[in-house]
N, C-alpha and C positions, 0 to 999 in steps of 0.2 A: 502493497501501502502504499501510495504516496505521504511527504509528509515536508510540510515552512523549507526544510534545509535540502531538501532536492528543488523544490525550488528558486533556491538562492542560489543553488550554486549551479543550475542551469543555467538561468538566465536573471540579470544583476538590478536592480530596481534603475541606477543611473542609465544606461543601453535605452531600458523601457521611457526613460525623461529625453531621451533623443528621438526615438520615435515619433513620441507624441508631435517635440519641435519639428520632424523633418515634412512628416503630415501639414503644418501648415506653409511647407515649401509649396506643395502643391495647391492648396486653395487658401490662397493669404489672408482671405476677406474673416475666414473663421480665426483667424488673431484678432478680430476688434471686437467678436462676439465676448457675451461677459459669461463670467459661470451661474451658480447658483448664490454665490460669497457676492457679486456686484465683479467683478474683478476681470482685464483682459489680459488678454495672454503678455501684454504687455507689462504690463503690471506688473504678473505673476512673476515673470521670468528677472525682473528689477532684481533679483539674491535670487537666480535660479538655483545655483549649486549649494549657496546654505540650504535652502529649501529643501533639495531635492536629501542634505543629508540628515535633515529632520525627522525626513520619508522613513528612511531608511533606520533610525534611530528607531522610530514609533514602532513599524514592524519587526524588528528583531525583540523589541521590549512586550511585543504580542498586543498593544493599547491603542496599533490604528485600528478607526474603525470608517468607517464609510456614510459621507453623512446625508441628506434625502437629496434623491436628484428633480429637480424643476423637470414637471412635463408642460410640456408644449405643443400646441396641434400645427401641423408642416400637411402645407397641400403636395405631395410629391405627384401627382398627376390632373389634368383635368379634375378628376370625378374621384377622386381620390384624397381621403385625409389618414394622415396616418399622428399618431400617439409619440412624440419624440422626449427621451427621456436624457436632460442635460446632468453633466455632473462639473463638481469644479476640478478646476488641472490636478488636484492633487489625486484625487479621486481617481481620474483619468492615467493619470501615469500607472498607479496603482493598477489598474483595469486592465490595462494596457500588459503589465507585467506578469498578471494572472495568464493571461488573454496568451500570450507567448512559452513561459513555461508550460504551461499545462496542453499547448497544441503541439508542442517539441517534446515533452516526455510521453506523451502518449501516442502518437505519432506510428508504430507501429500496433497499435491496439485496436485503431479506428482501420473500416474499413475501406479497401481498395477503390470499392464502387461510390464510397463518396467524394466530388471534386471540391467542395466550396470551406472557404477561410482554410483552407491547408498548407504546406510546405510543400518539399523538395520533390518537387517535378509534379504537382495535384496545380488543379488551380482550370481555368475557365478554358483555358488554350488548350492543356490537357483534355477536358470532357470535349469540346469539341474536333478534336483530332482522334480520336478513339471510336466518337462515331461515325467518323467521318468512311474510315478504314473498315468499319464494317458493315455499313447500311445498303450497302448494295448485296451482299450475302443474304438479308434477311428481310422480310416479305413481312413480319405481321409484328407491329406495337402496340404498344401500350400507353398513352400516358396519362402524368395525373399532375395536379398540382392542391396543397394544401391551403387550408382556406385558414389569413391571418395566421400563421403558425408561430412565430413567436410570441403571440398575445396570447396562444388557447395551449403553452407547454403549463402539465400541468405538475408542482410542486412537487409534492408528493412522490410521484413517482420518480423524478427526476432526480433531488436529493435521495433516494435507495438506489439508486443509479452510480450515483456520488458518491454513497458508504461506501461500494464494492472497489471504489478506486483509489481514493483516499480515505486515510482515518478519521473514524470518526472525534476522535479524541486530541487533536492536532489541532492545532490553531487555522492551518490554513485551511482546513472542514470550516472554520465557523465565520473566515471572508468568503467565502463559496457561498455559504447561504446565505449570506447580510446579500451581495446581489443575486441571489431565490425569491427571496421572500426579500423584498425592498422596498424601500421606502421614497416616498415624492409627496413633492409639494405642486399642489398647484390650485391656483387662484383663494393663495392666502392660507392652505390649509394644510395639515399633515395628512398623509396618508399612508396605507402600508397593502402593498401586491398580491392580490390571492391567484391571482393565477398569474402565467405568462413571465418572460424574462425580458430586460428594460429595453427595448430597443434605440440603438442610437450609444448601447455602449460595447469597447471592443469584448469585453470576456461574453457578451450574448452568446458571438457566434462558434467559441469553441461550446460551449454549453447548447447550444442546436442543434450541435454537430452529436455530443454526446448522445443524448437525447433518444435519436436513431438509428447508433452505431450498432446496437446487437439487433434490431431487424433489416441493417444492410446486410450482413454476415448471414441473417436466415434465410434473405434471399438464393442468398449463393448455391441453395440446394435441386433451384432448378436445374433447368439447362437452355438458360436462356443469359443472356444479358443485363446486368443491369444499373442503371447509370441513376444519382442521386445527387444535384446540385441545390442543397439548404433546400427548399419547398418546391420545387417542381422536379419531376419523376419521368426516365422512362425508361421500358422495357421492352426488348426488341430482344425478335424470336425467329428461326423458320418454320417451328410446328407451331399450330392453328391451338391445339388442346392444351400443351406445356406453356404455353406466355397467358391463354387467358387463366389457367390455373395459378400460375405464377399472378399474375392483376388481381383475379380474388382472391387471392392469400390477403399481400399486400392490405387490401381494402380492407378488411378483416383486421389486421394487424393495427391499423391505422386508425378503427374506432376504439377498441382496445383500449388504447393511447389518449381514450376522449378528445381526438383529431376528428376534423371533419376536411372533405374534397371540397373542388371548388365544381359542381356541377358543368360549365360550361369549361372548365380546362380536363375536362375527365370524358376518355375517348379513348374504346380499341378500334384501333385502325389496318388496314390493308391494301397492299397493291393488287390483289387478287379480293376473287367474291371470294362471301362466304359466308355464313350467316350469324358466325359470333360478331365477325368484327364490318366494320363501314369499310367499304371502297373507297378510297384516293387515289387524284395525283400528286398530293406530297403532303409533307407535314413538315408542323413549324415547331422549332425546340433553342430555346436559349438565344432571340434573336436571326435564326436561321432557320432558312427555307429545305426541306432537303425531296427532291424531284424524285420520279420514280421513271427516268430516263437516267439516275445517278450524279445528276447537275448538283451543287450546292448556291443558292445564292440567297440575297439579304429578305430578308421578310421588308414588307414596304417602310416596318416605322423605321428599322437600322437606314432603310436605304435616304429618309428623308434627313431623318438624322444627321449622318456626313453629308448634306446637301444645306443642310440649312446653318452647318459648321462654317461653310464658303460663304452662305448668303452672308450670315452676318458678319465680318469679314470683309466683304465686299459692302455692305451697307455701312459699314462703320469710315468708306472710304468718302463719300460722297461729297463732303465737304473740302477735301483735296484734290480732288477731278475737278472741281469749278476753276479752281487754280491753272490748272495746268492747258495751256495752247491747242495740240494738235493731238491725235486720232493715237499716232505711235506713244508722246508720252501719259498719257493715259493707260493704256494698253502696258505698258510696262511696270505703273502703279499697281491697275488691276492683279497683273500675272504676281507679279513680288507678293503681294496681300496674299496671293491661292497658296502658291507656293510655300511659303512661312505655314499655313496651318497643318500641311502636311511632309514637313519638313522639322521644320523649327518651336512648331511648339510642342511643349511636355504633353501637355494634356489630350488634346485634338489629335496626336501625329498617333499615339500610340492608340487612340478607339484605332482610326482608318487604318493603320497597319494590323490592326488585330485581323478584322473582319477582312483584308484580301490574302491574308492567308489562307484563310480557310475557305472561301467561292470561290468557283471556277465555271461559272453563268456568263461568258465573255457578251455575251447578249444585254446582260441588261449593265453591266460594265460599261460599254458602248453608248449603253441610252444617256449613262450618267455622265459620260463625257463628253456626248454633246450637250447633255442641259447644261454640263458647267460654262459652256462653250458660249452657249446661249443666255447665259446670265451676266456673262461679260461683256457680250455686245450691248444685249440689251441698260446695262449700268452705262455705256459709252454715249448710246444714240439716245439717250434717259424716254425711252420710247418702251411698249412690249416691245418681245422679238417678233419678228416675223421673217419668214424665209427670204425675201429679198435682202434682209440682212447681211447673207452673206458677201452681196458684193460689195459691200462698204469692210468687210474684214471679214478673210474667208479663215477656211478652218487651216487648211493650211498655214494662211499666214502667223494665226496665233500658236499652233506647236514650234515654228522656227521659233517665236518670241520667247518658248520656252514654259507656255501651257504643262502643266504637267495634269500626265494621261495615269487614271486609276487603273486603266487595261494596260501599259505597260507597265507600273508597278505593283499590279497582281501578280504575271506571268515573272516578274525579274524576282520574288516573292515565291512563287510555286518552284523556279529550278535554280533557288537554295542562290542564286547573286543578290539577292539583299537581304544582310542579316543586321536587321534596329534591335540591338537592345533597350527598352527603355533606362533602365538604370544608366549605362553608358550616359545617354545621351543627355541622360535630366545632367550626370556630374559636367558633359563639357557644356552645357548652357550656364549651370552654374558658375564655373572657373569661368566663364567669357564673360558674367554677368561681373564677378567679383574684379576680373583685371579692368573692366569698364569705370567701377566703382571708383576702384586704387589710382585713374588714371582720371578721372571729375577730379577728389581727392587732393591729387597735387595739384593737375590747373589751380583749383580753387585756392588754391596753399599759396604759390608761388605770386597768384594774383595779387594774394595779400602781402605778402612782403614785397612785394613790384607795389605796390598802394600807400606803404609803410615808409619807403624807398624817399617816392615820389612828397609825402609829407609832409619827413624828416629834411629835402631838400629844397621845399617851397618855407620850411621854419628857418631856417638855416640863412635864407635867403633876407627872408624878413628882415630878421634879427640882423647880418649886415648892413641891409637901408637905414635900421634907424640911427644906427651908430654916426 
């Protein structure tokens, strides 16, 4: 059984504090949000070293206790509102430490069928890659989605599972129990959760995997391939009876855990005729569409998401376009902005390259390239695009001026000619920004020194004139 000493040796709290800081690099706006104690990160980080040492002492002396989280309602989708639980900065560091430690220590215990919130070769990229490899050899699919998974986890069942992994008499178990039966503040009132785990907490990710790991392992007894990414499930098989038996078994086990499935996302599908399966020509899972002819393409939602990245960047350049005198100047400005989105921007480039790695529908990519070219021309003319506008700026001219091609970039990914590492790209950009900051700081210092010399010379000249 795990104890506190195992976690302190496996992943120390100082590194977890760095993880919290690194997340703010990708989303700087979060640093300005206030915690439950009304502190922004900049206020908390004014003495980060001393505060982290204080947290470490509190954990080692077994006196640390989580404070109530702040409950807010956030609109995550046009028709969806979630309850988000925000912790103060000290609690975030401890939650990150517990999540990293448990994830590392339990890595060999977790099922290979679970891909979400994992390390060491798991994750969304690995999940999609494995599905792409096998879906052509299988013709029967069962798709499931758990309704409000994080908010529906039974505390008693989860605590019983935790007792089998962590010594109940150890302080580590007490810390985990506090985050399961967590306190929260809402409308100036303090409440205690009776069901669910705090969505928004780093530790909730590992707890959600622990809750279903036993079921993940039980699915191995069926002659099917089972995929679970958080609350999204896909069962793939070549035998219709075995696939349906596995799907029914999963449904029954979900009910035993007091969970419910989304009716709209519950389907037994097949590329062939069968009385127990709905015949389909495609199915969607985790943002990708798998076609009956073996091609993989973007879902319409993900296609719009990628195109909107370019659309927002071009929209931000409209005021600068008005200052350009010629069409070529406008083209250079827009093409440079588009290329920055797919090559230099950390978050957007990672999203685009991830999807380009997994799709092989060249017709869809060709249409996206054409749509991107049409939007560039529409920005230049200031009018809705018409086919005749290609006489003003041809597609060939856009390519010659360097407009990126999603189709070409996808081919480079497919043939292994383009290896984009998210972290190395991030490190390069951070280094570039750091060098730019140092250069500007040196310029300001030199300017200030020059100003002092000028003022000193003026004062000496004025003193001589008075003499």
